MARSEDREN-332189 format. One line per 4 residues: number of its first residue (from 1); their letters; for each residue x, y, z of C-alpha. Coordinates in nm, 3 decimals, decimal comma, padded with zeros to 5 digits. Example, Ala and Ser with C-alpha at 12.3 -4.5 7.8 and 13.67 -1.06 7.14 Angstrom:
<nodes>
1> as> 01,230:-00,450:00,780 ~ 01,367:-00,106:00,714
</nodes>
This chain:
<nodes>
1> xxxx> 05,260:00,065:00,191 ~ 04,954:00,284:00,159 ~ 04,655:00,103:00,022 ~ 04,526:00,264:-00,292
5> xxxx> 04,161:00,349:-00,284 ~ 03,958:00,197:-00,569 ~ 03,935:00,408:-00,881 ~ 03,567:00,522:-00,914
9> xxxx> 03,443:00,651:-01,245 ~ 03,167:00,827:-01,055 ~ 03,419:01,099:-00,943 ~ 03,423:01,239:-01,292
13> xxxx> 03,033:01,236:-01,317 ~ 02,913:01,472:-01,049 ~ 02,906:01,841:-01,105 ~ 02,999:02,025:-01,426
17> xxxx> 03,309:01,917:-01,607 ~ 03,494:02,191:-01,801 ~ 03,784:02,126:-02,026 ~ 04,052:02,392:-01,966
21> xxxx> 04,296:02,492:-02,229 ~ 04,629:02,314:-02,202 ~ 04,824:02,514:-01,943 ~ 05,179:02,492:-02,093
25> xxxx> 05,424:02,743:-01,928 ~ 05,414:03,091:-02,058 ~ 05,794:03,083:-02,006 ~ 05,848:02,757:-02,195
29> xxxx> 05,528:02,730:-02,409 ~ 05,732:02,758:-02,726 ~ 05,916:02,444:-02,629 ~ 05,613:02,232:-02,580
33> xxxx> 05,340:02,234:-02,859 ~ 05,043:02,009:-02,790 ~ 05,068:01,737:-03,039 ~ 04,793:01,503:-03,170
37> xxxx> 04,959:01,210:-03,012 ~ 05,224:01,160:-02,752 ~ 05,574:01,268:-02,888 ~ 05,894:01,099:-02,829
41> xxxx> 06,086:01,242:-02,532 ~ 06,310:01,525:-02,618 ~ 06,590:01,698:-02,436 ~ 06,499:02,064:-02,408
45> xxxx> 06,634:02,369:-02,236 ~ 06,425:02,499:-01,950 ~ 06,456:02,830:-01,761 ~ 06,320:02,959:-01,437
49> xxxx> 06,077:03,253:-01,459 ~ 06,338:03,479:-01,295 ~ 06,586:03,404:-01,575 ~ 06,857:03,312:-01,311
53> xxxx> 06,841:02,935:-01,340 ~ 06,833:02,686:-01,630 ~ 06,880:02,323:-01,717 ~ 06,869:02,083:-02,006
57> xxxx> 06,653:01,775:-01,950 ~ 06,427:01,525:-02,112 ~ 06,080:01,682:-02,102 ~ 05,770:01,469:-02,097
61> xxxx> 05,405:01,593:-02,114 ~ 05,176:01,298:-02,021 ~ 04,807:01,312:-02,129 ~ 04,689:01,068:-01,866
65> xxxx> 04,770:00,956:-01,514 ~ 04,865:00,609:-01,662 ~ 05,124:00,776:-01,879 ~ 05,263:00,948:-01,569
69> xxxx> 05,274:00,627:-01,373 ~ 05,464:00,453:-01,663 ~ 05,729:00,737:-01,649 ~ 05,774:00,680:-01,283
73> xxxx> 05,806:00,305:-01,331 ~ 06,067:00,356:-01,590 ~ 06,254:00,593:-01,381 ~ 06,251:00,340:-01,083
77> xxxx> 06,392:00,067:-01,310 ~ 06,653:00,271:-01,484 ~ 06,758:00,471:-01,181 ~ 06,655:00,802:-01,324
81> xxxx> 06,546:01,118:-01,136 ~ 06,207:01,302:-01,212 ~ 06,131:01,663:-01,149 ~ 05,782:01,793:-01,166
85> xxxx> 05,677:02,107:-01,350 ~ 05,355:02,299:-01,389 ~ 05,353:02,631:-01,587 ~ 05,723:02,684:-01,541
89> xxxx> 05,677:03,016:-01,350 ~ 05,893:02,933:-01,053 ~ 06,154:03,191:-00,968 ~ 06,404:02,947:-00,844
93> xxxx> 06,491:02,592:-00,957 ~ 06,184:02,419:-00,798 ~ 06,074:02,292:-01,141 ~ 06,428:02,226:-01,291
97> xxxx> 06,628:01,910:-01,305 ~ 06,893:01,756:-01,508 ~ 06,742:01,426:-01,596 ~ 06,367:01,400:-01,664
101> xxxx> 06,108:01,677:-01,616 ~ 05,749:01,576:-01,626 ~ 05,512:01,865:-01,703 ~ 05,152:01,796:-01,588
105> xxxx> 05,016:02,070:-01,808 ~ 04,793:01,846:-01,997 ~ 04,610:01,699:-01,696 ~ 04,397:02,003:-01,686
109> xxxx> 04,039:01,890:-01,617 ~ 03,810:02,117:-01,409 ~ 03,486:01,987:-01,242 ~ 03,269:02,217:-01,039
113> xxxx> 03,038:02,050:-00,797 ~ 02,782:02,324:-00,690 ~ 02,602:02,099:-00,444 ~ 02,907:02,031:-00,238
117> xxxx> 03,062:02,375:-00,303 ~ 03,387:02,227:-00,431 ~ 03,595:02,225:-00,747 ~ 03,804:01,927:-00,849
121> xxxx> 04,097:02,018:-01,082 ~ 04,377:01,845:-01,248 ~ 04,740:01,960:-01,167 ~ 04,767:02,125:-01,507
125> xxxx> 04,445:02,341:-01,467 ~ 04,538:02,705:-01,503 ~ 04,404:02,943:-01,247 ~ 04,251:03,162:-01,525
129> xxxx> 04,030:02,874:-01,617 ~ 03,954:02,772:-01,260 ~ 03,840:03,126:-01,171 ~ 03,627:03,148:-01,489
133> xxxx> 03,475:02,798:-01,422 ~ 03,386:02,882:-01,059 ~ 03,295:03,252:-01,081 ~ 03,036:03,189:-01,344
137> xxxx> 02,866:02,950:-01,110 ~ 02,868:03,193:-00,825 ~ 03,168:03,048:-00,631 ~ 03,508:03,171:-00,538
141> xxxx> 03,836:03,005:-00,430 ~ 03,944:03,288:-00,185 ~ 04,323:03,238:-00,212 ~ 04,490:03,244:-00,550
145> xxxx> 04,841:03,342:-00,651 ~ 04,915:03,645:-00,876 ~ 04,936:03,499:-01,217 ~ 04,653:03,324:-01,405
149> xxxx> 04,902:03,123:-01,609 ~ 04,996:02,930:-01,299 ~ 04,867:02,577:-01,249 ~ 04,694:02,425:-00,960
153> xxxx> 04,964:02,156:-00,926 ~ 05,229:02,423:-00,912 ~ 05,061:02,644:-00,652 ~ 04,928:02,360:-00,420
157> xxxx> 05,280:02,218:-00,434 ~ 05,410:02,546:-00,288 ~ 05,110:02,625:-00,075 ~ 05,059:02,960:-00,240
161> xxxx> 04,961:03,281:-00,076 ~ 04,782:03,596:-00,188 ~ 04,691:03,943:-00,069 ~ 04,386:03,787:00,088
165> xxxx> 04,595:03,547:00,296 ~ 04,585:03,775:00,604 ~ 04,217:03,679:00,654 ~ 04,187:03,345:00,458
169> xxxx> 04,530:03,190:00,515 ~ 04,738:03,023:00,243 ~ 04,602:02,805:-00,030 ~ 04,635:02,486:00,169
173> xxxx> 04,358:02,610:00,402 ~ 04,119:02,567:00,119 ~ 04,229:02,227:-00,007 ~ 03,996:01,951:00,093
177> xxxx> 04,196:01,665:-00,048 ~ 04,459:01,572:-00,303 ~ 04,501:01,261:-00,513 ~ 04,860:01,159:-00,506
181> xxxx> 05,057:00,926:-00,726 ~ 05,341:00,783:-00,533 ~ 05,667:00,694:-00,708 ~ 05,580:00,315:-00,684
185> xxxx> 05,261:00,380:-00,892 ~ 05,014:00,364:-00,610 ~ 04,759:00,644:-00,622 ~ 04,605:00,752:-00,296
189> xxxx> 04,357:01,015:-00,175 ~ 04,514:01,221:00,105 ~ 04,317:01,462:00,328 ~ 04,315:01,573:00,687
193> xxxx> 04,125:01,247:00,765 ~ 04,278:01,009:00,504 ~ 04,659:00,962:00,507 ~ 04,702:01,299:00,678
197> xxxx> 05,079:01,253:00,694 ~ 05,087:01,256:00,304 ~ 04,835:01,541:00,290 ~ 05,049:01,780:00,519
201> xxxx> 05,362:01,679:00,320 ~ 05,224:01,714:-00,028 ~ 05,064:02,059:00,014 ~ 05,359:02,278:-00,005
205> xxxx> 05,598:01,986:-00,045 ~ 05,741:02,103:-00,380 ~ 05,668:01,778:-00,554 ~ 05,904:01,571:-00,341
209> xxxx> 05,656:01,328:-00,188 ~ 05,439:01,233:-00,478 ~ 05,274:01,369:-00,797 ~ 04,949:01,546:-00,731
213> xxxx> 04,704:01,423:-00,994 ~ 04,394:01,606:-00,863 ~ 04,312:01,879:-00,604 ~ 03,983:01,936:-00,445
217> xxxx> 03,927:02,291:-00,320 ~ 03,648:02,427:-00,097 ~ 03,460:02,714:-00,249 ~ 03,266:03,016:-00,096
221> xxxx> 02,925:03,123:-00,248 ~ 02,940:03,476:-00,382 ~ 02,722:03,718:-00,569 ~ 02,819:03,818:-00,927
225> xxxx> 02,977:04,003:-01,096 ~ 03,238:03,959:-00,823 ~ 03,498:04,248:-00,783 ~ 03,756:04,373:-00,540
229> xxxx> 03,716:04,712:-00,361 ~ 04,027:04,873:-00,235 ~ 04,096:05,181:-00,024 ~ 04,443:05,316:-00,034
233> xxxx> 04,601:05,523:00,254 ~ 04,931:05,715:00,243 ~ 05,137:05,675:00,558 ~ 05,451:05,899:00,592
237> xxxx> 05,619:05,671:00,837 ~ 05,634:05,292:00,935 ~ 05,503:05,327:01,295 ~ 05,181:05,139:01,344
241> xxxx> 05,231:04,935:01,035 ~ 05,213:04,590:01,220 ~ 04,882:04,662:01,384 ~ 04,727:04,778:01,048
245> xxxx> 04,817:04,457:00,868 ~ 04,697:04,208:01,125 ~ 04,344:04,061:01,101 ~ 04,157:03,771:01,263
249> xxxx> 04,137:03,483:01,024 ~ 03,790:03,408:00,908 ~ 03,587:03,244:00,630 ~ 03,344:03,532:00,556
253> xxxx> 03,365:03,628:00,191 ~ 03,318:04,001:00,282 ~ 03,621:04,004:00,517 ~ 03,859:04,284:00,472
257> xxxx> 04,230:04,221:00,406 ~ 04,546:04,460:00,397 ~ 04,887:04,474:00,248 ~ 05,155:04,746:00,228
261> xxxx> 05,386:04,872:-00,048 ~ 05,699:05,041:00,095 ~ 05,828:05,343:-00,087 ~ 06,185:05,443:-00,041
265> xxxx> 06,235:05,825:-00,001 ~ 06,604:05,884:00,070 ~ 06,678:05,731:00,416 ~ 06,304:05,708:00,511
269> xxxx> 06,037:05,462:00,416 ~ 05,679:05,569:00,341 ~ 05,384:05,339:00,308 ~ 05,095:05,278:00,065
273> xxxx> 04,847:05,073:00,275 ~ 04,574:04,903:00,080 ~ 04,269:04,755:00,244 ~ 04,057:04,533:00,016
277> xxxx> 03,750:04,320:00,022 ~ 03,534:04,121:-00,232 ~ 03,222:04,297:-00,339 ~ 02,958:04,237:-00,606
281> xxxx> 02,791:04,465:-00,863 ~ 02,996:04,777:-00,789 ~ 03,098:04,997:-01,087 ~ 03,461:04,951:-01,196
285> xxxx> 03,723:05,222:-01,111 ~ 04,035:05,027:-01,194 ~ 04,390:05,083:-01,068 ~ 04,679:05,064:-01,327
289> xxxx> 04,865:04,776:-01,160 ~ 04,533:04,581:-01,190 ~ 04,506:04,625:-01,572 ~ 04,751:04,362:-01,697
293> xxxx> 04,635:04,427:-02,057 ~ 04,689:04,801:-02,039 ~ 04,925:04,929:-02,311 ~ 05,112:05,113:-02,039
297> xxxx> 05,223:04,792:-01,859 ~ 05,491:04,689:-02,121 ~ 05,689:05,010:-02,121 ~ 05,664:05,060:-01,749
301> xxxx> 05,777:04,699:-01,682 ~ 06,062:04,725:-01,939 ~ 06,171:05,051:-01,776 ~ 06,180:04,894:-01,432
305> xxxx> 06,380:04,593:-01,563 ~ 06,632:04,797:-01,760 ~ 06,672:05,129:-01,584 ~ 06,831:05,116:-01,234
309> xxxx> 06,607:05,275:-00,968 ~ 06,298:05,297:-01,203 ~ 06,099:05,070:-00,968 ~ 06,110:05,309:-00,675
313> xxxx> 06,074:05,612:-00,896 ~ 05,738:05,459:-01,008 ~ 05,625:05,404:-00,648 ~ 05,726:05,749:-00,543
317> xxxx> 05,523:05,895:-00,832 ~ 05,228:05,677:-00,728 ~ 05,255:05,799:-00,362 ~ 05,295:06,167:-00,451
321> xxxx> 05,058:06,198:-00,752 ~ 04,859:05,891:-00,869 ~ 04,704:05,731:-00,561 ~ 04,365:05,869:-00,448
325> xxxx> 04,244:05,843:-00,091 ~ 03,904:06,000:-00,138 ~ 03,732:05,708:-00,306 ~ 03,785:05,342:-00,346
329> xxxx> 03,935:05,156:-00,644 ~ 03,720:04,866:-00,783 ~ 03,879:04,616:-00,993 ~ 03,749:04,307:-01,173
333> xxxx> 03,832:03,978:-01,004 ~ 04,097:03,861:-01,251 ~ 04,262:04,200:-01,289 ~ 04,309:04,232:-00,917
337> xxxx> 04,407:03,877:-00,850 ~ 04,625:03,811:-01,146 ~ 04,806:04,152:-01,156 ~ 05,139:03,973:-01,251
341> xxxx> 04,998:03,872:-01,581 ~ 05,126:04,213:-01,713 ~ 05,467:04,107:-01,603 ~ 05,430:03,759:-01,782
345> xxxx> 05,312:03,945:-02,098 ~ 05,610:04,190:-02,086 ~ 05,842:03,903:-02,038 ~ 05,722:03,732:-02,355
349> xxxx> 05,754:04,058:-02,544 ~ 06,112:04,113:-02,411 ~ 06,217:03,754:-02,513 ~ 06,093:03,811:-02,868
353> xxxx> 06,304:04,127:-02,880 ~ 06,600:03,947:-02,716 ~ 06,595:04,197:-02,431 ~ 06,738:04,087:-02,096
357> xxxx> 06,470:04,023:-01,843 ~ 06,600:03,886:-01,509 ~ 06,467:03,937:-01,164 ~ 06,534:03,822:-00,806
361> xxxx> 06,242:03,803:-00,567 ~ 06,274:03,668:-00,216 ~ 06,022:03,656:00,075 ~ 06,112:03,651:00,435
365> xxxx> 05,857:03,558:00,695 ~ 05,915:03,722:01,036 ~ 05,731:03,623:01,351 ~ 05,458:03,873:01,414
369> xxxx> 05,413:03,833:01,797 ~ 05,644:04,133:01,854 ~ 05,441:04,372:01,635 ~ 05,630:04,684:01,527
373> xxxx> 05,924:04,612:01,757 ~ 05,998:04,301:01,553 ~ 05,900:04,408:01,201 ~ 06,022:04,765:01,162
377> xxxx> 06,398:04,692:01,237 ~ 06,396:04,420:00,981 ~ 06,228:04,656:00,712 ~ 06,476:04,923:00,791
381> xxxx> 06,777:04,671:00,765 ~ 06,634:04,562:00,428 ~ 06,630:04,919:00,298 ~ 06,964:05,011:00,436
385> xxxx> 07,135:04,694:00,301 ~ 06,986:04,727:-00,039 ~ 07,118:05,081:-00,062 ~ 07,461:04,970:00,070
389> xxxx> 07,479:04,699:-00,199 ~ 07,405:04,946:-00,479 ~ 07,112:04,749:-00,588 ~ 06,754:04,879:-00,620
393> xxxx> 06,402:04,753:-00,553 ~ 06,135:04,723:-00,811 ~ 05,900:04,650:-00,521 ~ 05,915:04,611:-00,142
397> xxxx> 05,597:04,489:00,012 ~ 05,458:04,325:00,332 ~ 05,154:04,148:00,450 ~ 05,053:03,939:00,748
401> xxxx> 05,009:03,558:00,731 ~ 04,812:03,375:01,008 ~ 04,960:03,063:01,171 ~ 04,922:02,769:00,928
405> xxxx> 04,832:02,415:00,977 ~ 05,114:02,153:01,010 ~ 05,214:02,166:00,647 ~ 05,577:02,037:00,650
409> xxxx> 05,735:02,315:00,455 ~ 05,504:02,604:00,549 ~ 05,674:02,932:00,634 ~ 05,400:03,004:00,893
413> xxxx> 05,385:02,649:01,043 ~ 05,363:02,700:01,421 ~ 05,371:03,081:01,423 ~ 05,201:03,378:01,242
417> xxxx> 05,428:03,607:01,053 ~ 05,490:03,910:00,841 ~ 05,578:03,812:00,479 ~ 05,826:04,068:00,363
421> xxxx> 05,905:04,049:-00,014 ~ 06,202:04,219:-00,197 ~ 06,195:04,237:-00,576 ~ 06,517:04,359:-00,718
425> xxxx> 06,506:04,559:-01,041 ~ 06,752:04,616:-01,321 ~ 06,884:04,375:-01,562 ~ 07,081:04,176:-01,294
429> xxxx> 07,367:04,072:-01,510 ~ 07,613:03,808:-01,399 ~ 07,838:04,073:-01,251 ~ 07,552:04,174:-01,018
433> xxxx> 07,478:03,828:-00,882 ~ 07,749:03,826:-00,621 ~ 07,603:04,134:-00,469 ~ 07,244:03,987:-00,488
437> xxxx> 07,357:03,663:-00,322 ~ 07,534:03,857:-00,051 ~ 07,242:04,083:00,018 ~ 06,962:03,827:00,023
441> xxxx> 07,180:03,559:00,187 ~ 07,267:03,811:00,458 ~ 06,897:03,896:00,509 ~ 06,820:03,527:00,534
445> xxxx> 07,073:03,488:00,814 ~ 06,917:03,784:00,993 ~ 06,563:03,641:00,951 ~ 06,690:03,324:01,115
449> xxxx> 06,837:03,503:01,414 ~ 06,490:03,685:01,459 ~ 06,308:03,347:01,447 ~ 06,186:03,376:01,094
453> xxxx> 06,202:03,176:00,780 ~ 06,258:03,212:00,404 ~ 05,950:03,150:00,206 ~ 06,047:02,858:-00,029
457> xxxx> 05,820:02,952:-00,323 ~ 06,026:03,239:-00,449 ~ 06,400:03,263:-00,499 ~ 06,592:03,141:-00,209
461> xxxx> 06,938:03,292:-00,150 ~ 07,031:03,122:00,177 ~ 07,272:02,842:00,262 ~ 07,135:02,492:00,307
465> xxxx> 07,234:02,512:00,676 ~ 07,024:02,827:00,715 ~ 06,720:02,661:00,542 ~ 06,771:02,338:00,751
469> xxxx> 06,759:02,544:01,076 ~ 06,447:02,724:00,966 ~ 06,267:02,407:00,867 ~ 06,423:02,140:01,095
473> xxxx> 06,097:01,950:01,201 ~ 05,937:01,973:00,861 ~ 06,252:01,843:00,675 ~ 06,275:01,556:00,926
477> xxxx> 05,912:01,459:00,867 ~ 05,961:01,474:00,487 ~ 06,283:01,271:00,500 ~ 06,102:01,001:00,684
481> xxxx> 05,815:00,993:00,431 ~ 06,055:00,977:00,141 ~ 06,235:00,686:00,296 ~ 05,891:00,510:00,313
485> xxxx> 05,729:00,612:-00,007 ~ 06,023:00,705:-00,243 ~ 06,320:00,508:-00,107 ~ 06,504:00,544:-00,439
489> xxxx> 06,474:00,919:-00,442 ~ 06,307:00,923:-00,785 ~ 06,142:01,265:-00,717 ~ 06,382:01,553:-00,688
493> xxxx> 06,476:01,892:-00,824 ~ 06,788:02,118:-00,868 ~ 06,624:02,327:-00,591 ~ 06,602:02,046:-00,350
497> xxxx> 06,955:01,925:-00,417 ~ 07,089:02,262:-00,353 ~ 06,879:02,396:-00,068 ~ 06,722:02,074:00,088
501> xxxx> 07,012:01,829:00,059 ~ 06,886:01,623:00,359 ~ 06,601:01,507:00,137 ~ 06,818:01,390:-00,146
505> x> 07,059:01,150:00,020
</nodes>
């Protein structure tokens, strides 16, 4: 067994301690009010953010790590299964389970240590609060996912990526250490030097090795007010895209990154290529997608969700009329980083009106060694198969990811790759799902033949055999660790049972 390090009260005394708001899921917040005292467990209905998955489970929201340990002890003695949840914004069933769901939303402390340039956060700390706590002190966590309502436990458990990942890597590159509560109640500190096997399994491990109770992130010092400057370039064809997207990874806060949105124009694909960098003190010239509070976001998002083809019509309009190439756009840090907050807000509005709001979003990571010769045929295959399936895309984008550290379930472990994301629009009624599964499942099989992987953070429409072939080494390592540290299989999820069955035996 791993020896637990001694608990030291001093770790909550250095730096600045900021109490964040309880980060209960935007999707399920109405189900989990914060009571004055711990309520009795209740069975509640939970849904994935995509609206494609659901479950009914006993939901618990512990206030302290000791409460969390007690839940795990009870599960061990009673033979129950526990699934971990953060903000409930997972597209697939990563945070869903049929027995006990433990939300870490109330374990949300944030401690900034300016002298060491680190921030220590609880798993329930929301990224909005983390950014505000660090940026006001002149620091930045370079890689953050696209919604401020997400929690640190949720994103580190999926090794999140962002539009700055081409130069800064995935979130795990900036994690110094995690505190991990194992299913037997032992709490350990895991890092690249302490229990590295647990560190590389827990970061991106989908909550299947242990419960992350604290994350320590490395910070970069920045000037304030920090903003993001972006230059947009129209490209009428795909040729040369691979070279434009690849950057040398570095840790310079002024480094430039790039990503591309693909615009369908009949049989052809055009490109909006955006190059961005962090800047300070530059006057704002904001882009509409980076204004999540704009009154235009709700009607546009609802149109994309409910009118077939509206997504690509919006991007064709942006390409032909909206985008300017003669000057940069300058967005505030949160508006650029958390651009999906407008989608979260629209989803809440739609649910109040009982409007359908379902989505399918899947990311494929193709090896980048072959440049255009490897990337462009896959992009064209995606476009052709979407049209043949009579489905349509709300968004079609691509960015480059550098080779990752040996995190067990990293989509770029051992190889750099292009992350190609397809977001399907329309209401996606039950009658559409056969075509969705056939389309994305077929592209998953194609990605495997090309040496690529399906990114496990979003929806995963791929057979368990396909996923096993993509992640063979990492799954073997995780299975060995689970035998050692969770032999009863207490920690699980609907996603793991369906897509990673070798971990649930």
